C-alpha positions as CSV (number, residue, x, y, z in Angstrom):
1,M,0.0,0.0,0.0
2,P,1.5,3.4,-0.9
3,Y,2.2,6.0,1.8
4,K,-0.4,8.6,2.1
5,A,0.1,11.7,4.2
6,T,-2.9,12.4,6.4
7,E,-1.7,15.4,8.2
8,K,0.2,18.5,7.1
9,T,3.2,19.0,9.3
10,E,4.5,22.5,9.6
11,V,8.2,23.0,9.7
12,P,9.3,25.8,11.9
13,V,10.9,28.6,10.0
14,K,14.3,29.5,11.3
15,K,14.6,33.3,11.9
16,E,17.6,34.8,10.4
17,V,20.1,36.5,12.7
18,N,21.0,40.1,12.1
19,I,24.7,40.7,12.2
20,L,25.7,43.9,13.9
21,I,29.3,45.2,13.2
22,A,30.7,47.8,15.6
23,E,33.9,48.9,13.8
24,D,35.2,52.5,13.5
25,D,37.7,51.6,10.7
26,M,35.6,51.8,7.5
27,G,38.1,49.6,5.6
28,H,38.0,46.8,8.2
29,A,34.1,47.1,8.3
30,A,34.0,46.8,4.5
31,L,36.3,43.8,4.6
32,I,34.3,42.1,7.3
33,R,31.0,42.6,5.4
34,K,32.5,41.6,2.0
35,N,34.1,38.4,3.3
36,L,31.0,37.3,5.3
37,E,29.1,37.6,2.1
38,R,31.8,35.7,0.2
39,S,31.4,32.9,2.7
40,G,27.7,32.6,1.6
41,L,26.2,34.5,4.5
42,T,23.1,36.4,3.3
43,N,22.0,37.7,6.7
44,P,21.2,41.4,7.1
45,I,24.2,43.4,8.3
46,I,24.0,46.6,10.2
47,H,27.2,48.7,10.7
48,F,27.9,51.1,13.6
49,K,31.0,53.4,13.6
50,D,31.3,53.7,17.4
51,G,30.3,52.2,20.7
52,Q,27.6,54.8,21.4
53,E,25.8,54.0,18.2
54,V,25.5,50.3,18.9
55,L,24.4,51.0,22.5
56,D,21.7,53.5,21.3
57,F,20.5,50.8,18.9
58,L,20.4,48.0,21.5
59,F,19.1,50.1,24.5
60,F,16.5,52.1,22.6
61,T,18.2,55.5,23.2
62,G,19.0,58.2,20.7
63,S,17.1,59.1,17.6
64,A,18.6,56.5,15.2
65,P,16.8,53.2,14.5
66,H,16.6,50.7,17.3
67,R,16.5,46.9,17.5
68,E,13.3,45.1,16.9
69,S,11.7,42.9,19.6
70,G,11.6,39.2,18.6
71,T,14.6,39.5,16.4
72,S,18.0,37.7,16.8
73,Y,21.2,39.7,16.8
74,L,24.9,38.8,16.9
75,L,27.4,41.5,17.5
76,L,30.9,41.6,16.0
77,L,32.6,44.1,18.3
78,D,35.9,46.0,17.9
79,I,37.6,47.1,21.1
80,R,39.3,50.3,20.1
81,M,36.5,52.7,19.1
82,P,35.6,56.3,19.6
83,K,33.1,57.6,22.2
84,I,32.7,54.2,24.0
85,D,35.2,51.4,23.6
86,G,34.2,47.8,22.9
87,V,35.0,46.5,26.3
88,E,32.5,49.0,27.9
89,V,29.9,48.1,25.2
90,L,30.4,44.4,26.1
91,R,30.1,45.1,29.8
92,Q,26.8,47.0,29.4
93,I,25.3,44.4,27.1
94,K,26.2,41.5,29.5
95,T,24.8,43.2,32.5
96,D,21.4,43.7,30.9
97,P,19.0,40.8,31.6
98,E,17.7,40.7,28.0
99,L,20.8,41.6,26.0
100,R,23.1,39.3,27.9
101,K,22.0,36.3,25.8
102,M,23.1,38.0,22.6
103,P,26.4,36.5,21.3
104,V,29.2,39.1,21.2
105,I,32.3,38.2,19.2
106,M,35.3,40.5,19.8
107,I,37.1,41.2,16.5
108,T,40.1,43.4,17.2
109,T,43.8,43.9,16.6
110,T,44.5,43.7,20.3
111,D,46.0,40.4,21.3
112,D,47.0,41.5,24.8
113,P,46.3,38.5,27.1
114,R,44.9,40.9,29.8
115,E,42.4,42.3,27.3
116,V,41.4,38.8,26.1
117,E,40.9,37.7,29.7
118,K,38.8,40.9,30.6
119,C,36.5,40.3,27.6
120,H,35.9,36.7,28.5
121,Q,35.3,37.7,32.1
122,Y,32.6,40.1,30.9
123,G,31.0,37.3,28.8
124,C,32.2,37.6,25.2
125,S,31.3,34.5,23.2
126,N,34.6,34.5,21.2
127,Y,37.7,36.6,20.8
128,L,39.1,36.9,17.3
129,T,42.4,38.8,16.7
130,K,42.5,40.5,13.3
131,P,45.6,39.2,11.5
132,V,47.9,41.9,10.2
133,D,48.3,39.9,6.9
134,Y,45.4,40.8,4.5
135,G,45.0,37.2,3.2
136,K,44.8,35.8,6.7
137,F,42.3,38.4,7.7
138,V,40.1,37.6,4.7
139,E,40.3,33.9,5.4
140,S,39.5,34.3,9.1
141,I,36.4,36.3,8.3
142,K,35.2,33.7,5.7
143,K,35.6,31.0,8.4
144,L,33.6,33.1,10.8
145,G,30.9,33.4,8.1
146,Y,30.7,29.6,7.8
147,F,30.4,29.4,11.5
148,L,27.6,32.0,11.6
149,M,25.6,30.0,9.0
150,V,25.1,27.1,11.4
151,V,24.9,28.7,14.9
152,E,21.5,29.1,16.6
153,I,20.9,32.5,18.2
154,P,18.1,33.4,20.5
155,A,15.7,36.3,19.8
156,L,15.8,39.4,21.9
157,N,12.5,40.7,23.3
158,G,11.1,43.8,24.9
159,R,12.6,47.1,25.7
């Protein structure tokens, strides 16, 4: 007897994560975006040029656009930025009851072990040192893109 489906099963739709890039160096930001896309990542990417902009977006302050409730975000965060540095941005995110579950990946030229330790103590998900060599930098971002295509990220809710 042939198989006959009697019930329609709905497959849950995986919500796409929005990638936030907080990077004051426009060249590095463009390289990150371009190589994430080259890896096959098609997620929405939002760029912030300093720590204050990303905090305004996440904490619903300032006049620029803000995050949307029920949406998943992942932050690629540079440490050395104007206005508010990445370590302070990380600290504020990880002390907020809702935002603390958002993954934060530090992407920075700083490989000082004390800085790495501090970021992990505050709760960063990963710490990626930007290679000085262009080819290695491109390759590391592509690998990050492959990783981001398979990782599950929770949605953020409320204000």
